[in-house]
N, C-alpha and C positions, 0 to 999 in steps of 0.2 A: 143301488150303490152299496158295496160291501162295507161292513162295519170298519174294518181295518183301513180301507181306502178313505172312508169318510174321516176317520181320526187323523190320517196323514194330511188330508186336505185342510182340516181345521187347524192343525199345527202350522201348515204352510201359510195360511191366511193370517194366523196370529203373528207369525214372524214378519210378514209383510207389513201388517198394521203397526207393529212395533218399530220397524225401520222407517216407515213413511217414505219420504223422498230423499232421505239422507243416504250418502254412500258409506257412512260409518257403521251402518247396521242398526242404528237407533236414532229416532227423531230427536230434535232439540228439546221438545216438551218432555219427552220421556227421559232424556238425558238429565234434566233437572231433578226429576223424580228419582232416578237411579242414584244421582249424587246425594240427594237427601237421605235415602235409605242407607247408602254406604257410610256417610258421615255419622248418621245416628247409631248404626251398629258399631262403628269404630269407637265413637265416644263412649258408648255404654260399656263396651268391653274394657277399654282403657281405664275409665273411671272406676268401674267395679273392681278391677284388679288392683288399682292403687289403694282403694278403700280397704280391700282385703289385706293388702300389705301393711297398711297403717294399723289395722286391727290386730294382725299377728305380731307386729312390732310392739304395740302397746301391751299385748298379752305377755310377750317374753319379758318386757321390762318389769311388769307387775310381778310375774312369777319369780324373776331373778332377784327382786328386792324383797318381796313379802312372802315368798314361797308359793306353793301350789294349793295346799289345803291347810285349814286352821281348825284345831280341835279345842273347844272351850266348854265352860259350864253355862247353862242358860241363866238369864237375868243378871249377867255381868258379875257373877260371883267368882272368887279366885279358885283356881284349880289346885287341889291338894293331892299329895302322894303321886306326883306326876311321873316319878321314876318307874313305877310299876307299869304305867301306861306306855312309857317310852320302850320298855322291854317288850311289851306285847306288840307294839307297832313294828319294832325291828324284826321280831320273829315272823311277822306277816310280809316282810320284804320291803318295808318302807323305812326312810330315814326320818328322825324326829329330833327337834331341839326346842328347849323352853324359851319363852319370851315374857317379859313384863313391860307393858307399855305405859309411859308416863308423859304428861305434858309439863315441861319445865321451862325455866328461863336460863339462858346461857350467857355468861359475861366473859368477854375477851378484852384485849388491849384497846380495841377501837369501838367498843360498845356492847350493848346487851340485845339479845334477840330471843323470841319465843322459839321453842323447838319441840318436836315429838321425839322423845327418847325411847329407844328400844333396848331394854336390858337383855343381853344375850349371853350364852355360854360360848366363850371364845374357842373352845375345843371342838364343839359340834355344829356350830352355826353354818360353817361352810358346806356342810352336808346337805343343807336344805335351801341355801341361798347362794347366788353367785356374785352378789354385789360387793362382797368383801374379798373377792379373789383378785389376783394381779390384773393390771390394766390390759384390756383387749380391745384395741381401737376398731377392729373389724367386726366385733360382736355387737349385739344390740345394747349391751350394758358395758360401759368402759371399766367398771369396777374400781379398785383402788388406784388412784392416779398419783399419789404421793405417800411415801412411807410404806408400811406393811403391817399385816395383822400377825403379831406374835402373841399367841394365846396366853403365855405365861406373863409377859409384861402387861398385856391387856387386863388380865384379871387382877394384877397388882395395882392398877390405877390408870389405865389407858382410856382414851375416848377417840372415837372415829367420827369425823364430821363430814356432812355433805358439802360438796364443793361450793354451793351457793352461800350457805351459812358461814363457812370458813372465810370466804371472801368478804362478807359483810362485817365480820368481826376482826378482820386482818389477822387471822390465826394461821400459824405455820407449825410444822412438825416440831415437837418439843415444848411448845407454849403451854402454859397452864390455863385451864378453863374452869371457871366457877359455875357450878350448877346450883340453881336456886329454885326451891319449891314455891309455887304461887300460893300455897296454902300455909298460913301461919299456925303451926301445930307443935312447936317446941317451946315448952314453958321455961321461963327465965325470970330473974328478979325484976326485969324491965317489961314483963308481959310476954305474950306469945311471939315467937320468932319463927322465920321460915327455916326449913331444913337446908343446910348448905353442904356442898361437897366439892372438893377440888380434884380435877383429873388432868392428866397430861396428854396432849394431842399425839397420838401414835400414827394415825393415817388419815387421809382425806379420800373420799370416794365420789364417784359420779354414777348415778343410775341412768343418766341419759334423759331424765324427765325433770324439768325445772321445779315442779312441785315437790319432788322427793329431795332433790339436791338442796333446795332452799330451806327445808324444814326438818329433815331426818338426821338423827345422830344415833350412834350405837355406844352403849356404856356397859360395864360389867353387870351381870345378872344380880349379884349381891348388892350393888349400889342401887339399882332400880328397885329391888325388894325393900331396901331401907327407906326409900322415898315413898313407896306404896304402903309401908307399915306392915309388910309381910315378914314372916319368919322363914318359911321354906316354900310358901305357895307361889304360884305364877298366874299370869292372866290366860295364857293359852300355849298350845304346842303348835309349832310350824312343822308341816309334814311334806315330804317330797316323794312323789310316786315314781319319778323318772320319765313320765310322759304326761305333761300338763294338759295336752290336747284332750285326753280322755279322763280328766280330773273328775267329771261327774260319775263316771263308771267306778273309779276308785273310791269316791265318796260313798257310793251305795255299799261297797264292800266294807268300808270302815264303819258305816252306820250300823251294819249288822253285827259288827264286832263290839261296838261301843254304844249300846243303847242307853239313852238318857243323857248323852252328850250332844253338844251343838257342833255341827260340822259345816264349814263354809269353804268355797273354793275361790280361786283368784278373781273370778268374775264378780264376787260379792265384795271384795276388798275395796275396789274403786268402781262401784257400780255406775255412778253418774258419768264418769269418763268413758267407760267401755260402752255404756248405753248410748252416749252421744255419738261415738264412732259408728255404731250400727245404724242409728237414726239418720246420720248424714249420708250413709250409703244409700238407704232407701229414698231419702229426699232427692239426692242427685239423680237417682234412677228415674224418679217421677218427672223431674225437671227435664231431663234429656229425652223423655218420651215425647215431649212436645215437638222435637225435631221429626219424629216419626209421624206425628199427627199432621204437621205441615206437609211432609212428603205425601201423606195419604190424601190431603186435599188436592195436591198437584196431580196425583194419579186419578182422582175422581174427575177433576176438570179435563184432563187429557182424554180419558175414555168417553166422557160426555161429548167432547168435541169431535172425536172420531165417529161416534154413533150418529151425530148430527150431519157430519160431512159425508158419511158413507151409507146413509139411509137407502139410496137407490141400489147400491151394491148388496146391502143386507136384504133388501126386498127381493132382489134377483136370486140370492142364495135360498131364500124361503121358497121362491117359486120353483127352484131346481130340486126341492125335496128336503132342504135343511129345516129341521124343526126349531122351535124357540129354544129348546134345551141344547141343541147343537150350537146356536149362536151364543148362549150363555157360556157354554164350554169354551168357545172361541175367546171371549173376553176374559174369562177366568184364567185361561192358559196364558194369555198375553200378560195379565197382571202378575201371575205367579212367575213367569219368565223374568220379568222386570225385578220382582222381589228377590228371586234367587240370585240374580246377577249382583244386585245391591248387597245382599247378605254376604255373598262370597267375597266381593271386593272389600267390604267393611271388615270382615274377619281376617283377611290377609293383611290389610294395612294395620289393624289394631294389634294383631299377633306380632307383626314385624316390629312395631314400636315397643311392645312389651319385651320382646326378645333382646332388642338393642339395649334397653334400660337395665334388664336383668344381667346382661353379660358385661356391659361397660360402665354402668352407674353414671350415665351421661348427665342426668339431672340430679343435682345435689341441693338439699335444703340448707345445709351448713357445710363446713369444711370436711367433716367426717361423717355426715349423715346423708346417706344416699336415699333418694326417693324410693320407698319400698314398693314392690309389686308382688302379687301372688295370684296366679291364674287358677281359677276354679272352673272346671268344665260344666258345673251346674249353671254358672252364669252364662256360658255360651249357649247352652240349651234354652235357658230362659229368654235370652235375647232373640234367638232364632224363632222361638214360639211366639213371642210378642210381635215380631216383625211380620210373620205370616198372618197372625190374627188381625193386626191393624190393616194389612193389605186386603184381607178378605172383607173387612168392614167397609173399606174404601170403595169397593166395587159393587156394593149392594144397590146404591142409587143408579149407577149406569145399567146394571142388569135389569132393574125395574123398567127402564126406558125401552128396553127391547120389546116388551110386551105391547108397546104402542105402535109397532111397525106393521102396517097393512101392506102386504106384498102386492096385491092386485091394484090398489090405489096408487102405489108408488110407480109401478110399471106403466100404468095408463098416463100418469103425470109426466113421465120422462120419455114417453113414446114419441 
């Protein structure tokens, strides 16, 4: 028997065993396995793409609020003579703006709340952050949703509040807000008093993240410096490269330019949140793998059943010149046919769902927040590789059973 003829006959028998007695071309037992593989592939593709979308969405919100890269001095010391650094950064093709970060209490008409205040330069901050730009409902960050950032009026005594903290205090545009230092460091005849400063609400922003909207406020750089006890120092420089996805690459370039300075990127600003998103993706991937494992058990059971039922036929094939390796190839081909069909069906269904969501925004988390999706072809390759690997592991036991088939004994028994 020629090699090509034998291969064609093996493929024919594999298809026949796959179909069984069903007219659909696949037996009911194998249909369950096919469905399990397809659902597993579809679920993994959809969940991975949604988690990728969430990660990218969070990434854009962090970069839009806190910029892409931060340059500071080690050990939390203030940064002196920052203007020279800004000039050097600008010459390298990056934008930079100074920031002083302070934890303060803010008091409005309806109460007092703790806040994280960012002292910024109203003229340059928009170059490194998009959170203080006009409202953009279709973007990841809404930006300013009431009022506007007028750099001149802002420097004269303006304050920009997060939407959450503004709602808690009942603050509106034009209201006066009292800033209170939690540290009593101003001497007076009555003892030490806290540093106080009154500012007028110029705008209200939304970063699209409750944690930021509830806690963040922006105040003039000079006001923040007075609370920090600085004369002209700052805490750090915010830097924008223009492509935050490659912020690590830009950090290496900046590190070579500014030796002795501490550089962090957006992933370090809120490491716990970003790390949680990445961990959830891997966790969901592992959980959904159990669907494949169940499908693998179904495949193992189906093949063992076929081997048990078809032992006389398999014995006859051996007697006709088929070796054990040929029978292994037969069942491997059958399993891989099933796996390939399941993968193809799962990829088609998963990709269709992602396409519909990306084009129509059918699933929404809130009124203006569409469930984000981002397809990464590396996830597709990973899912396909895992599918074939688990299928191969599922057929090891059935293949081992083939070695127990004695052609002569089976032919005599069924003679």
